[in-house]
The first five atom37 places (N, CA, C, CB, O) and aatype in JSON, in Angstrom:
{
  "aatype": [12, 0, 0, 11, 2, 18, 13, 10, 0, 13, 10, 10, 19, 0, 19, 0, 0, 13, 10, 19, 17, 17, 13, 0, 10, 1, 14, 15, 14, 12, 1, 12, 15, 7, 0, 6, 7, 14, 14, 9, 19, 1, 19, 6, 19, 14, 6, 10, 15, 7, 3, 0, 10, 15, 7, 6, 0, 10, 13, 2, 1, 2, 4, 0, 15, 4, 8, 7, 19, 2, 0, 0, 7, 1, 3, 7, 19, 0, 14, 14, 10, 19, 8, 19, 9, 18, 6, 14, 2, 8, 8, 7, 3, 0, 0, 13, 5, 10, 0, 0, 5, 1, 7, 19, 1, 0, 8, 8, 17, 14, 13, 7, 3, 12, 14, 14, 19, 6, 7, 19, 3, 14, 7, 6, 9, 3, 5, 9, 19, 15, 18, 19, 1, 16, 10, 5, 1, 0, 2, 7, 9, 8],
  "atom_mask": [
    [1, 1, 1, 1, 1],
    [1, 1, 1, 1, 1],
    [1, 1, 1, 1, 1],
    [1, 1, 1, 1, 1],
    [1, 1, 1, 1, 1],
    [1, 1, 1, 1, 1],
    [1, 1, 1, 1, 1],
    [1, 1, 1, 1, 1],
    [1, 1, 1, 1, 1],
    [1, 1, 1, 1, 1],
    [1, 1, 1, 1, 1],
    [1, 1, 1, 1, 1],
    [1, 1, 1, 1, 1],
    [1, 1, 1, 1, 1],
    [1, 1, 1, 1, 1],
    [1, 1, 1, 1, 1],
    [1, 1, 1, 1, 1],
    [1, 1, 1, 1, 1],
    [1, 1, 1, 1, 1],
    [1, 1, 1, 1, 1],
    [1, 1, 1, 1, 1],
    [1, 1, 1, 1, 1],
    [1, 1, 1, 1, 1],
    [1, 1, 1, 1, 1],
    [1, 1, 1, 1, 1],
    [1, 1, 1, 1, 1],
    [1, 1, 1, 1, 1],
    [1, 1, 1, 1, 1],
    [1, 1, 1, 1, 1],
    [1, 1, 1, 1, 1],
    [1, 1, 1, 1, 1],
    [1, 1, 1, 1, 1],
    [1, 1, 1, 1, 1],
    [1, 1, 1, 0, 1],
    [1, 1, 1, 1, 1],
    [1, 1, 1, 1, 1],
    [1, 1, 1, 0, 1],
    [1, 1, 1, 1, 1],
    [1, 1, 1, 1, 1],
    [1, 1, 1, 1, 1],
    [1, 1, 1, 1, 1],
    [1, 1, 1, 1, 1],
    [1, 1, 1, 1, 1],
    [1, 1, 1, 1, 1],
    [1, 1, 1, 1, 1],
    [1, 1, 1, 1, 1],
    [1, 1, 1, 1, 1],
    [1, 1, 1, 1, 1],
    [1, 1, 1, 1, 1],
    [1, 1, 1, 0, 1],
    [1, 1, 1, 1, 1],
    [1, 1, 1, 1, 1],
    [1, 1, 1, 1, 1],
    [1, 1, 1, 1, 1],
    [1, 1, 1, 0, 1],
    [1, 1, 1, 1, 1],
    [1, 1, 1, 1, 1],
    [1, 1, 1, 1, 1],
    [1, 1, 1, 1, 1],
    [1, 1, 1, 1, 1],
    [1, 1, 1, 1, 1],
    [1, 1, 1, 1, 1],
    [1, 1, 1, 1, 1],
    [1, 1, 1, 1, 1],
    [1, 1, 1, 1, 1],
    [1, 1, 1, 1, 1],
    [1, 1, 1, 1, 1],
    [1, 1, 1, 0, 1],
    [1, 1, 1, 1, 1],
    [1, 1, 1, 1, 1],
    [1, 1, 1, 1, 1],
    [1, 1, 1, 1, 1],
    [1, 1, 1, 0, 1],
    [1, 1, 1, 1, 1],
    [1, 1, 1, 1, 1],
    [1, 1, 1, 0, 1],
    [1, 1, 1, 1, 1],
    [1, 1, 1, 1, 1],
    [1, 1, 1, 1, 1],
    [1, 1, 1, 1, 1],
    [1, 1, 1, 1, 1],
    [1, 1, 1, 1, 1],
    [1, 1, 1, 1, 1],
    [1, 1, 1, 1, 1],
    [1, 1, 1, 1, 1],
    [1, 1, 1, 1, 1],
    [1, 1, 1, 1, 1],
    [1, 1, 1, 1, 1],
    [1, 1, 1, 1, 1],
    [1, 1, 1, 1, 1],
    [1, 1, 1, 1, 1],
    [1, 1, 1, 0, 1],
    [1, 1, 1, 1, 1],
    [1, 1, 1, 1, 1],
    [1, 1, 1, 1, 1],
    [1, 1, 1, 1, 1],
    [1, 1, 1, 1, 1],
    [1, 1, 1, 1, 1],
    [1, 1, 1, 1, 1],
    [1, 1, 1, 1, 1],
    [1, 1, 1, 1, 1],
    [1, 1, 1, 1, 1],
    [1, 1, 1, 0, 1],
    [1, 1, 1, 1, 1],
    [1, 1, 1, 1, 1],
    [1, 1, 1, 1, 1],
    [1, 1, 1, 1, 1],
    [1, 1, 1, 1, 1],
    [1, 1, 1, 1, 1],
    [1, 1, 1, 1, 1],
    [1, 1, 1, 1, 1],
    [1, 1, 1, 0, 1],
    [1, 1, 1, 1, 1],
    [1, 1, 1, 1, 1],
    [1, 1, 1, 1, 1],
    [1, 1, 1, 1, 1],
    [1, 1, 1, 1, 1],
    [1, 1, 1, 1, 1],
    [1, 1, 1, 0, 1],
    [1, 1, 1, 1, 1],
    [1, 1, 1, 1, 1],
    [1, 1, 1, 1, 1],
    [1, 1, 1, 0, 1],
    [1, 1, 1, 1, 1],
    [1, 1, 1, 1, 1],
    [1, 1, 1, 1, 1],
    [1, 1, 1, 1, 1],
    [1, 1, 1, 1, 1],
    [1, 1, 1, 1, 1],
    [1, 1, 1, 1, 1],
    [1, 1, 1, 1, 1],
    [1, 1, 1, 1, 1],
    [1, 1, 1, 1, 1],
    [1, 1, 1, 1, 1],
    [1, 1, 1, 1, 1],
    [1, 1, 1, 1, 1],
    [1, 1, 1, 1, 1],
    [1, 1, 1, 1, 1],
    [1, 1, 1, 1, 1],
    [1, 1, 1, 0, 1],
    [1, 1, 1, 1, 1],
    [1, 1, 1, 1, 1]
  ],
  "atom_positions": [
    [[7.28, 5.73, 48.62], [8.32, 6.44, 47.93], [8.95, 5.57, 46.84], [9.38, 6.9, 48.92], [9.23, 6.06, 45.74]],
    [[9.18, 4.27, 47.14], [9.78, 3.37, 46.15], [8.85, 3.2, 44.95], [10.09, 2.0, 46.79], [9.32, 3.13, 43.82]],
    [[7.54, 3.13, 45.19], [6.58, 3.0, 44.09], [6.66, 4.2, 43.16], [5.15, 2.84, 44.64], [6.55, 4.06, 41.94]],
    [[6.84, 5.37, 43.74], [6.94, 6.59, 42.94], [8.2, 6.54, 42.06], [6.96, 7.85, 43.85], [8.15, 6.94, 40.9]],
    [[9.32, 6.06, 42.61], [10.56, 5.95, 41.84], [10.43, 4.94, 40.71], [11.72, 5.55, 42.76], [10.91, 5.19, 39.6]],
    [[9.78, 3.81, 40.97], [9.54, 2.81, 39.92], [8.67, 3.39, 38.82], [8.89, 1.55, 40.51], [8.92, 3.16, 37.63]],
    [[7.65, 4.14, 39.2], [6.76, 4.75, 38.23], [7.52, 5.74, 37.36], [5.59, 5.44, 38.92], [7.36, 5.75, 36.14]],
    [[8.35, 6.58, 37.96], [9.13, 7.55, 37.2], [10.12, 6.86, 36.27], [9.87, 8.49, 38.16], [10.31, 7.3, 35.13]],
    [[10.75, 5.79, 36.73], [11.68, 5.04, 35.89], [10.93, 4.42, 34.71], [12.39, 3.94, 36.72], [11.41, 4.47, 33.58]],
    [[9.78, 3.83, 34.98], [8.96, 3.25, 33.92], [8.56, 4.32, 32.91], [7.71, 2.57, 34.51], [8.64, 4.1, 31.71]],
    [[8.13, 5.46, 33.4], [7.71, 6.55, 32.54], [8.86, 7.03, 31.65], [7.17, 7.72, 33.38], [8.66, 7.28, 30.46]],
    [[10.06, 7.17, 32.22], [11.22, 7.58, 31.44], [11.56, 6.56, 30.36], [12.42, 7.8, 32.35], [11.87, 6.93, 29.22]],
    [[11.52, 5.28, 30.7], [11.8, 4.23, 29.72], [10.74, 4.25, 28.61], [11.84, 2.84, 30.4], [11.08, 4.12, 27.43]],
    [[9.49, 4.42, 28.97], [8.42, 4.45, 27.98], [8.58, 5.64, 27.04], [7.05, 4.51, 28.67], [8.43, 5.49, 25.82]],
    [[8.89, 6.81, 27.57], [9.08, 7.99, 26.74], [10.3, 7.8, 25.84], [9.26, 9.25, 27.62], [10.24, 8.15, 24.66]],
    [[11.38, 7.25, 26.37], [12.58, 7.01, 25.56], [12.27, 6.02, 24.43], [13.74, 6.49, 26.44], [12.69, 6.22, 23.3]],
    [[11.55, 4.95, 24.74], [11.2, 3.96, 23.72], [10.34, 4.59, 22.64], [10.46, 2.78, 24.36], [10.55, 4.33, 21.45]],
    [[9.38, 5.41, 23.03], [8.53, 6.09, 22.05], [9.36, 7.0, 21.16], [7.44, 6.9, 22.75], [9.17, 7.01, 19.94]],
    [[10.28, 7.78, 21.74], [11.1, 8.69, 20.95], [12.01, 7.94, 19.98], [11.94, 9.56, 21.87], [12.19, 8.38, 18.84]],
    [[12.57, 6.82, 20.4], [13.39, 6.01, 19.51], [12.53, 5.51, 18.35], [14.03, 4.81, 20.26], [12.94, 5.6, 17.19]],
    [[11.35, 5.0, 18.67], [10.46, 4.52, 17.61], [10.09, 5.66, 16.67], [9.18, 3.9, 18.22], [10.18, 5.5, 15.45]],
    [[9.68, 6.8, 17.2], [9.19, 7.92, 16.4], [10.27, 8.45, 15.45], [8.69, 9.04, 17.31], [10.0, 8.71, 14.28]],
    [[11.47, 8.62, 15.95], [12.51, 9.25, 15.14], [13.4, 8.27, 14.38], [13.36, 10.09, 16.01], [14.01, 8.66, 13.39]],
    [[13.49, 7.01, 14.81], [14.42, 6.1, 14.17], [13.77, 4.88, 13.52], [15.42, 5.64, 15.15], [14.25, 4.41, 12.49]],
    [[12.7, 4.38, 14.09], [12.15, 3.11, 13.61], [10.81, 3.23, 12.9], [12.0, 2.19, 14.75], [10.43, 2.33, 12.16]],
    [[10.1, 4.33, 13.09], [8.77, 4.48, 12.5], [8.88, 4.51, 10.98], [8.07, 5.76, 13.02], [9.72, 5.23, 10.44]],
    [[8.03, 3.71, 10.28], [8.06, 3.76, 8.82], [7.63, 5.13, 8.33], [7.16, 2.66, 8.22], [6.72, 5.75, 8.88]],
    [[8.27, 5.6, 7.29], [7.87, 6.87, 6.7], [6.81, 6.61, 5.64], [9.09, 7.61, 6.08], [6.75, 5.51, 5.1]],
    [[5.96, 7.61, 5.34], [4.98, 7.43, 4.27], [5.68, 7.11, 2.96], [4.11, 8.68, 4.12], [6.82, 7.51, 2.74]],
    [[4.97, 6.38, 2.08], [5.53, 6.04, 0.78], [5.86, 7.32, 0.02], [4.56, 5.16, -0.03], [5.12, 8.3, 0.06]],
    [[6.97, 7.29, -0.65], [7.35, 8.42, -1.47], [6.49, 8.45, -2.72], [8.85, 8.37, -1.85], [6.17, 7.4, -3.28]],
    [[6.12, 9.63, -3.16], [5.23, 9.75, -4.3], [5.97, 9.92, -5.63], [4.3, 10.9, -4.09], [5.38, 9.68, -6.68]],
    [[7.21, 10.33, -5.6], [7.94, 10.51, -6.84], [9.43, 10.46, -6.55], [7.56, 11.83, -7.53], [9.84, 10.34, -5.4]],
    [[10.21, 10.56, -7.58], [11.64, 10.59, -7.39], [12.35, 9.84, -8.5], [0.0, 0.0, 0.0], [11.72, 9.32, -9.42]],
    [[13.66, 9.8, -8.41], [14.46, 9.17, -9.45], [14.33, 7.66, -9.42], [15.91, 9.57, -9.31], [14.5, 7.0, -10.45]],
    [[14.04, 7.09, -8.26], [13.91, 5.65, -8.16], [12.57, 5.21, -8.74], [14.04, 5.18, -6.7], [11.7, 6.04, -9.01]],
    [[12.41, 3.95, -8.92], [11.11, 3.46, -9.27], [10.96, 2.53, -10.44], [0.0, 0.0, 0.0], [9.86, 2.45, -10.99]],
    [[12.01, 1.79, -10.87], [11.76, 0.82, -11.92], [10.77, -0.25, -11.42], [13.08, 0.16, -12.39], [10.68, -0.48, -10.22]],
    [[10.04, -0.9, -12.34], [9.08, -1.92, -11.93], [9.73, -3.02, -11.09], [8.41, -2.54, -13.15], [10.9, -3.37, -11.3]],
    [[8.98, -3.54, -10.15], [9.48, -4.61, -9.28], [9.2, -5.98, -9.89], [8.84, -4.51, -7.89], [10.02, -6.89, -9.78]],
    [[8.03, -6.13, -10.52], [7.66, -7.4, -11.14], [7.3, -7.16, -12.61], [6.47, -8.06, -10.39], [6.99, -6.04, -13.01]],
    [[7.35, -8.23, -13.39], [6.94, -8.17, -14.79], [5.46, -8.55, -14.84], [7.81, -9.12, -15.71], [5.07, -9.57, -14.27]],
    [[4.66, -7.76, -15.52], [3.22, -7.99, -15.57], [2.78, -8.17, -17.01], [2.46, -6.82, -14.91], [3.01, -7.32, -17.86]],
    [[2.12, -9.31, -17.26], [1.46, -9.54, -18.55], [0.1, -8.88, -18.47], [1.35, -11.08, -18.88], [-0.66, -9.11, -17.53]],
    [[-0.23, -8.06, -19.47], [-1.51, -7.35, -19.47], [-2.45, -8.01, -20.48], [-1.31, -5.84, -19.8], [-2.15, -8.04, -21.67]],
    [[-3.58, -8.53, -19.99], [-4.55, -9.14, -20.91], [-5.4, -8.06, -21.58], [-5.45, -10.14, -20.15], [-5.3, -6.88, -21.26]],
    [[-6.24, -8.48, -22.5], [-7.2, -7.55, -23.08], [-8.2, -7.19, -21.99], [-7.92, -8.17, -24.33], [-8.71, -8.06, -21.29]],
    [[-8.46, -5.91, -21.84], [-9.34, -5.42, -20.78], [-10.68, -4.99, -21.36], [-8.68, -4.26, -20.02], [-10.76, -4.52, -22.49]],
    [[-11.72, -5.15, -20.54], [-13.05, -4.68, -20.93], [-13.84, -4.35, -19.67], [-13.81, -5.75, -21.8], [-13.44, -4.71, -18.56]],
    [[-14.95, -3.66, -19.84], [-15.85, -3.35, -18.73], [-15.18, -2.6, -17.6], [0.0, 0.0, 0.0], [-14.43, -1.65, -17.82]],
    [[-15.48, -3.05, -16.36], [-14.93, -2.39, -15.17], [-13.41, -2.43, -15.13], [-15.49, -3.04, -13.92], [-12.78, -1.49, -14.63]],
    [[-12.81, -3.49, -15.65], [-11.35, -3.57, -15.64], [-10.75, -2.49, -16.53], [-10.88, -4.97, -16.11], [-9.71, -1.92, -16.2]],
    [[-11.39, -2.21, -17.66], [-10.89, -1.18, -18.57], [-11.03, 0.21, -17.95], [-11.63, -1.23, -19.91], [-10.09, 1.01, -18.0]],
    [[-12.18, 0.5, -17.37], [-12.34, 1.8, -16.7], [-11.48, 1.86, -15.45], [-13.81, 2.06, -16.35], [-11.0, 2.93, -15.08]],
    [[-11.28, 0.72, -14.79], [-10.4, 0.66, -13.62], [-8.96, 0.97, -13.97], [0.0, 0.0, 0.0], [-8.23, 1.55, -13.17]],
    [[-8.54, 0.57, -15.17], [-7.17, 0.89, -15.61], [-6.96, 2.4, -15.66], [-6.88, 0.26, -16.99], [-5.94, 2.9, -15.18]],
    [[-7.91, 3.12, -16.24], [-7.78, 4.58, -16.33], [-7.75, 5.21, -14.93], [-8.94, 5.19, -17.16], [-6.96, 6.11, -14.66]],
    [[-8.62, 4.72, -14.04], [-8.64, 5.23, -12.66], [-7.35, 4.89, -11.93], [-9.85, 4.65, -11.9], [-6.81, 5.72, -11.19]],
    [[-6.85, 3.68, -12.13], [-5.59, 3.27, -11.51], [-4.46, 4.18, -11.98], [-5.27, 1.79, -11.85], [-3.66, 4.66, -11.18]],
    [[-4.4, 4.41, -13.3], [-3.33, 5.25, -13.85], [-3.39, 6.66, -13.28], [-3.42, 5.3, -15.38], [-2.35, 7.28, -13.05]],
    [[-4.58, 7.17, -13.05], [-4.75, 8.53, -12.54], [-4.48, 8.63, -11.04], [-6.15, 9.02, -12.85], [-3.98, 9.65, -10.57]],
    [[-4.79, 7.58, -10.28], [-4.76, 7.66, -8.81], [-3.73, 6.79, -8.11], [-6.08, 7.33, -8.29], [-3.39, 7.05, -6.96]],
    [[-3.23, 5.76, -8.78], [-2.41, 4.76, -8.09], [-1.04, 4.52, -8.71], [-3.14, 3.47, -8.03], [-0.08, 4.19, -8.01]],
    [[-0.95, 4.68, -10.02], [0.28, 4.3, -10.75], [1.49, 5.12, -10.35], [0.06, 4.43, -12.23], [2.62, 4.64, -10.47]],
    [[1.29, 6.35, -9.88], [2.45, 7.15, -9.49], [3.25, 6.47, -8.38], [2.01, 8.56, -9.04], [4.45, 6.67, -8.26]],
    [[2.58, 5.68, -7.58], [3.28, 4.92, -6.53], [3.41, 3.44, -6.9], [2.55, 5.06, -5.19], [4.51, 2.89, -6.87]],
    [[2.28, 2.8, -7.25], [2.27, 1.36, -7.47], [2.72, 0.95, -8.86], [0.9, 0.83, -7.22], [2.73, -0.24, -9.18]],
    [[3.09, 1.92, -9.69], [3.67, 1.62, -10.99], [2.68, 1.31, -12.08], [0.0, 0.0, 0.0], [1.51, 1.03, -11.82]],
    [[3.16, 1.38, -13.3], [2.36, 1.04, -14.47], [1.95, -0.43, -14.36], [3.14, 1.32, -15.8], [2.78, -1.28, -14.03]],
    [[0.71, -0.71, -14.63], [0.17, -2.08, -14.56], [0.34, -2.71, -13.19], [0.84, -2.95, -15.6], [0.43, -3.93, -13.08]],
    [[0.39, -1.9, -12.14], [0.47, -2.37, -10.76], [1.71, -3.22, -10.51], [-0.77, -3.16, -10.4], [1.7, -4.12, -9.67]],
    [[2.79, -2.94, -11.25], [4.03, -3.71, -11.15], [4.92, -3.22, -10.01], [4.79, -3.64, -12.45], [6.01, -3.75, -9.82]],
    [[4.48, -2.22, -9.25], [5.28, -1.67, -8.17], [6.36, -0.75, -8.71], [0.0, 0.0, 0.0], [6.61, -0.7, -9.91]],
    [[6.99, -0.02, -7.8], [8.11, 0.85, -8.15], [9.17, 0.68, -7.09], [7.67, 2.36, -8.28], [8.96, 0.98, -5.92]],
    [[10.32, 0.19, -7.52], [11.42, -0.05, -6.59], [11.75, 1.23, -5.82], [12.67, -0.55, -7.33], [11.97, 2.28, -6.42]],
    [[11.77, 1.12, -4.52], [12.06, 2.26, -3.67], [10.88, 3.16, -3.4], [0.0, 0.0, 0.0], [11.0, 4.14, -2.67]],
    [[9.71, 2.84, -3.99], [8.54, 3.71, -3.84], [7.36, 2.96, -3.23], [8.15, 4.28, -5.2], [6.88, 3.34, -2.16]],
    [[6.88, 1.91, -3.91], [5.68, 1.19, -3.43], [5.65, -0.21, -4.02], [4.39, 1.97, -3.82], [6.26, -0.48, -5.05]],
    [[4.92, -1.11, -3.36], [4.92, -2.52, -3.79], [4.05, -2.77, -5.02], [4.44, -3.39, -2.67], [3.18, -1.96, -5.36]],
    [[4.3, -3.91, -5.68], [3.43, -4.33, -6.77], [2.13, -4.88, -6.19], [4.14, -5.39, -7.67], [2.13, -5.54, -5.15]],
    [[1.03, -4.62, -6.87], [-0.25, -5.21, -6.46], [-0.49, -6.51, -7.2], [-1.41, -4.23, -6.7], [-1.36, -7.3, -6.82]],
    [[0.27, -6.74, -8.27], [0.24, -8.02, -8.96], [1.31, -8.88, -8.28], [0.51, -7.87, -10.54], [2.43, -9.04, -8.76]],
    [[0.9, -9.4, -7.13], [1.8, -10.17, -6.27], [0.94, -11.07, -5.41], [2.71, -9.23, -5.4], [-0.18, -10.72, -5.05]],
    [[1.46, -12.23, -5.07], [0.7, -13.21, -4.29], [0.24, -12.65, -2.95], [1.55, -14.45, -4.06], [-0.78, -13.1, -2.42]],
    [[0.95, -11.69, -2.4], [0.52, -11.08, -1.13], [-0.87, -10.47, -1.25], [1.52, -10.01, -0.68], [-1.64, -10.45, -0.28]],
    [[-1.2, -9.96, -2.43], [-2.48, -9.27, -2.61], [-3.55, -10.15, -3.26], [-2.28, -8.04, -3.45], [-4.57, -9.64, -3.73]],
    [[-3.32, -11.46, -3.29], [-4.34, -12.34, -3.86], [-5.6, -12.27, -3.0], [-3.82, -13.81, -3.95], [-5.53, -11.94, -1.82]],
    [[-6.76, -12.56, -3.6], [-8.04, -12.34, -2.93], [-8.22, -13.03, -1.57], [-9.12, -12.77, -3.81], [-8.94, -12.51, -0.72]],
    [[-7.6, -14.17, -1.35], [-7.77, -14.85, -0.06], [-6.93, -14.23, 1.05], [-7.41, -16.31, -0.2], [-7.16, -14.5, 2.23]],
    [[-5.96, -13.4, 0.69], [-5.15, -12.74, 1.71], [-5.55, -11.28, 1.89], [-3.68, -12.83, 1.34], [-5.68, -10.8, 3.01]],
    [[-5.76, -10.57, 0.78], [-6.24, -9.19, 0.81], [-7.49, -9.14, -0.06], [-5.14, -8.17, 0.31], [-7.41, -8.97, -1.27]],
    [[-8.64, -9.28, 0.57], [-9.9, -9.24, -0.15], [-10.17, -7.85, -0.72], [0.0, 0.0, 0.0], [-9.45, -6.9, -0.43]],
    [[-11.22, -7.76, -1.52], [-11.56, -6.49, -2.14], [-11.81, -5.4, -1.11], [-12.79, -6.65, -3.02], [-11.49, -4.23, -1.34]],
    [[-12.38, -5.75, 0.02], [-12.63, -4.77, 1.08], [-11.33, -4.17, 1.61], [-13.41, -5.41, 2.24], [-11.32, -3.01, 2.03]],
    [[-10.24, -4.93, 1.58], [-8.95, -4.41, 2.04], [-8.48, -3.28, 1.13], [-7.89, -5.53, 2.08], [-7.88, -2.3, 1.59]],
    [[-8.75, -3.41, -0.17], [-8.39, -2.33, -1.11], [-9.24, -1.09, -0.83], [-8.59, -2.79, -2.58], [-8.74, 0.03, -0.89]],
    [[-10.52, -1.29, -0.53], [-11.4, -0.16, -0.19], [-10.85, 0.58, 1.03], [-12.86, -0.64, 0.08], [-10.7, 1.81, 1.01]],
    [[-10.56, -0.17, 2.07], [-10.05, 0.44, 3.31], [-8.7, 1.12, 3.1], [-9.92, -0.61, 4.41], [-8.45, 2.2, 3.63]],
    [[-7.84, 0.49, 2.32], [-6.52, 1.08, 2.06], [-6.65, 2.42, 1.37], [-5.66, 0.13, 1.2], [-5.97, 3.39, 1.74]],
    [[-7.51, 2.5, 0.38], [-7.67, 3.76, -0.35], [-8.33, 4.81, 0.52], [-8.5, 3.53, -1.63], [-7.97, 5.99, 0.46]],
    [[-9.29, 4.41, 1.32], [-10.04, 5.38, 2.14], [-9.26, 5.84, 3.37], [-11.35, 4.77, 2.57], [-9.3, 7.02, 3.72]],
    [[-8.55, 4.92, 4.03], [-7.91, 5.23, 5.31], [-6.4, 5.23, 5.29], [-8.37, 4.27, 6.33], [-5.76, 5.71, 6.22]],
    [[-5.82, 4.69, 4.23], [-4.39, 4.48, 4.22], [-4.06, 3.15, 4.9], [0.0, 0.0, 0.0], [-4.95, 2.49, 5.44]],
    [[-2.8, 2.77, 4.86], [-2.38, 1.48, 5.43], [-1.04, 1.65, 6.12], [-2.29, 0.39, 4.32], [-0.14, 2.3, 5.61]],
    [[-0.94, 1.05, 7.29], [0.33, 0.99, 7.99], [1.2, -0.09, 7.34], [0.11, 0.71, 9.51], [0.71, -1.18, 7.06]],
    [[2.45, 0.21, 7.12], [3.36, -0.75, 6.48], [3.39, -2.05, 7.28], [4.79, -0.16, 6.37], [3.56, -2.04, 8.49]],
    [[3.21, -3.18, 6.57], [3.26, -4.46, 7.27], [3.82, -5.6, 6.43], [1.89, -4.82, 7.75], [4.21, -6.63, 6.99]],
    [[3.87, -5.48, 5.12], [4.45, -6.53, 4.28], [5.74, -6.09, 3.59], [3.45, -6.97, 3.24], [6.59, -6.92, 3.28]],
    [[5.87, -4.82, 3.36], [6.96, -4.28, 2.55], [7.68, -3.17, 3.31], [6.42, -3.76, 1.2], [7.12, -2.6, 4.25]],
    [[8.9, -2.84, 2.93], [9.66, -1.79, 3.63], [9.48, -0.39, 3.03], [11.12, -2.14, 3.61], [10.37, 0.45, 3.18]],
    [[8.36, -0.13, 2.37], [8.18, 1.16, 1.71], [7.62, 2.24, 2.61], [7.28, 1.0, 0.53], [7.61, 3.42, 2.23]],
    [[7.15, 1.89, 3.77], [6.53, 2.87, 4.66], [5.02, 2.83, 4.54], [0.0, 0.0, 0.0], [4.47, 2.05, 3.77]],
    [[4.37, 3.66, 5.31], [2.92, 3.7, 5.35], [2.35, 4.26, 4.05], [2.44, 4.53, 6.54], [2.96, 5.12, 3.41]],
    [[1.18, 3.76, 3.67], [0.47, 4.29, 2.51], [-0.54, 5.31, 3.0], [-0.23, 3.15, 1.69], [-1.36, 5.0, 3.86]],
    [[-0.51, 6.53, 2.47], [-1.51, 7.52, 2.87], [-2.85, 7.22, 2.2], [-1.04, 8.95, 2.52], [-2.88, 6.49, 1.21]],
    [[-3.95, 7.78, 2.71], [-5.24, 7.62, 2.02], [-5.16, 8.24, 0.62], [-6.39, 8.28, 2.84], [-4.37, 9.15, 0.38]],
    [[-5.98, 7.74, -0.28], [-6.05, 8.27, -1.64], [-7.23, 9.23, -1.69], [-6.18, 7.11, -2.71], [-8.39, 8.82, -1.55]],
    [[-6.94, 10.49, -1.89], [-7.99, 11.52, -1.9], [-8.75, 11.52, -3.23], [-7.38, 12.9, -1.65], [-8.16, 11.29, -4.29]],
    [[-10.05, 11.78, -3.15], [-10.84, 12.02, -4.35], [-11.27, 10.79, -5.12], [0.0, 0.0, 0.0], [-11.67, 10.92, -6.28]],
    [[-11.2, 9.62, -4.53], [-11.64, 8.39, -5.19], [-12.8, 7.83, -4.39], [-10.48, 7.35, -5.32], [-12.67, 7.58, -3.2]],
    [[-13.94, 7.63, -5.06], [-15.11, 7.12, -4.33], [-15.14, 5.59, -4.35], [-16.41, 7.69, -4.94], [-14.42, 4.98, -5.14]],
    [[-15.96, 4.97, -3.5], [-16.0, 3.5, -3.42], [-16.29, 2.81, -4.75], [-17.03, 3.09, -2.42], [-15.74, 1.74, -5.02]],
    [[-17.15, 3.38, -5.58], [-17.43, 2.79, -6.89], [-16.21, 2.79, -7.78], [0.0, 0.0, 0.0], [-15.97, 1.82, -8.51]],
    [[-15.44, 3.86, -7.73], [-14.2, 3.92, -8.51], [-13.17, 2.94, -7.98], [-13.63, 5.35, -8.5], [-12.43, 2.32, -8.75]],
    [[-13.12, 2.78, -6.67], [-12.19, 1.8, -6.08], [-12.58, 0.4, -6.54], [-12.19, 1.88, -4.52], [-11.7, -0.42, -6.82]],
    [[-13.88, 0.11, -6.62], [-14.33, -1.19, -7.13], [-13.81, -1.44, -8.54], [-15.87, -1.28, -7.11], [-13.4, -2.55, -8.87]],
    [[-13.82, -0.41, -9.38], [-13.32, -0.55, -10.75], [-11.81, -0.76, -10.75], [-13.68, 0.69, -11.58], [-11.29, -1.56, -11.54]],
    [[-11.11, -0.06, -9.89], [-9.66, -0.26, -9.76], [-9.37, -1.69, -9.31], [-9.05, 0.76, -8.76], [-8.46, -2.33, -9.84]],
    [[-10.13, -2.18, -8.35], [-9.95, -3.56, -7.87], [-10.22, -4.54, -9.01], [-10.87, -3.85, -6.67], [-9.5, -5.54, -9.14]],
    [[-11.23, -4.29, -9.82], [-11.51, -5.15, -10.97], [-10.3, -5.21, -11.9], [-12.76, -4.65, -11.73], [-9.93, -6.28, -12.39]],
    [[-9.7, -4.06, -12.14], [-8.49, -4.0, -12.98], [-7.35, -4.8, -12.35], [-8.06, -2.54, -13.19], [-6.71, -5.61, -13.03]],
    [[-7.09, -4.58, -11.07], [-6.0, -5.29, -10.39], [-6.27, -6.79, -10.38], [-5.84, -4.76, -8.94], [-5.36, -7.58, -10.65]],
    [[-7.5, -7.2, -10.09], [-7.81, -8.64, -10.08], [-7.67, -9.25, -11.47], [-9.24, -8.87, -9.55], [-7.24, -10.4, -11.6]],
    [[-8.01, -8.51, -12.51], [-7.84, -9.01, -13.88], [-6.36, -9.21, -14.17], [-8.47, -8.03, -14.9], [-5.97, -10.23, -14.75]],
    [[-5.53, -8.24, -13.78], [-4.08, -8.4, -13.95], [-3.56, -9.59, -13.16], [-3.36, -7.12, -13.53], [-2.74, -10.36, -13.65]],
    [[-4.04, -9.72, -11.93], [-3.58, -10.85, -11.1], [-3.92, -12.19, -11.75], [-4.21, -10.77, -9.71], [-3.06, -13.06, -11.85]],
    [[-5.17, -12.34, -12.19], [-5.57, -13.62, -12.85], [-4.7, -13.9, -14.07], [-7.06, -13.58, -13.26], [-4.28, -15.04, -14.29]],
    [[-4.44, -12.87, -14.87], [-3.64, -13.05, -16.09], [-2.2, -13.44, -15.76], [-3.66, -11.77, -16.94], [-1.48, -13.96, -16.62]],
    [[-1.78, -13.18, -14.54], [-0.41, -13.47, -14.11], [-0.33, -14.62, -13.11], [0.2, -12.23, -13.51], [0.65, -14.75, -12.38]],
    [[-1.38, -15.44, -13.08], [-1.37, -16.65, -12.27], [-1.64, -16.47, -10.8], [0.0, 0.0, 0.0], [-1.34, -17.36, -9.99]],
    [[-2.21, -15.32, -10.42], [-2.55, -15.06, -9.01], [-4.06, -15.09, -8.92], [-1.96, -13.67, -8.49], [-4.75, -14.27, -9.52]],
    [[-4.59, -16.04, -8.17], [-6.07, -16.18, -8.09], [-6.53, -15.93, -6.68], [-6.53, -17.59, -8.55], [-7.73, -16.0, -6.41]]
  ]
}
């Protein structure tokens, strides 16, 4: 009988903890638009060519609404990708592929979870990554 009471108490605590997390602590998905959103970082843009140039157009069409013009982030919306957190040794190119395909749970920034990006194929993501890496190099992030 005592084991049953302990189990019920544990179950109630677990359910309560889940509900607190779900309604109060769970990160919300990144906002896609709104009045907020000035750039978070200043980005120097180099001359672009090849995959970086086509990646810029793809980025502007698929990513800039959240991550800002030139991947500078948008305050209150989404982080800058021209930032040391996203340098290749910490977030490799494959991390960008997975983020676009599956979305990302918030772990570095307080913006909430990133949803998957619909309608972008792996080759296009490679071009976007080329653009982001070109911006990073031009801004001292290697």
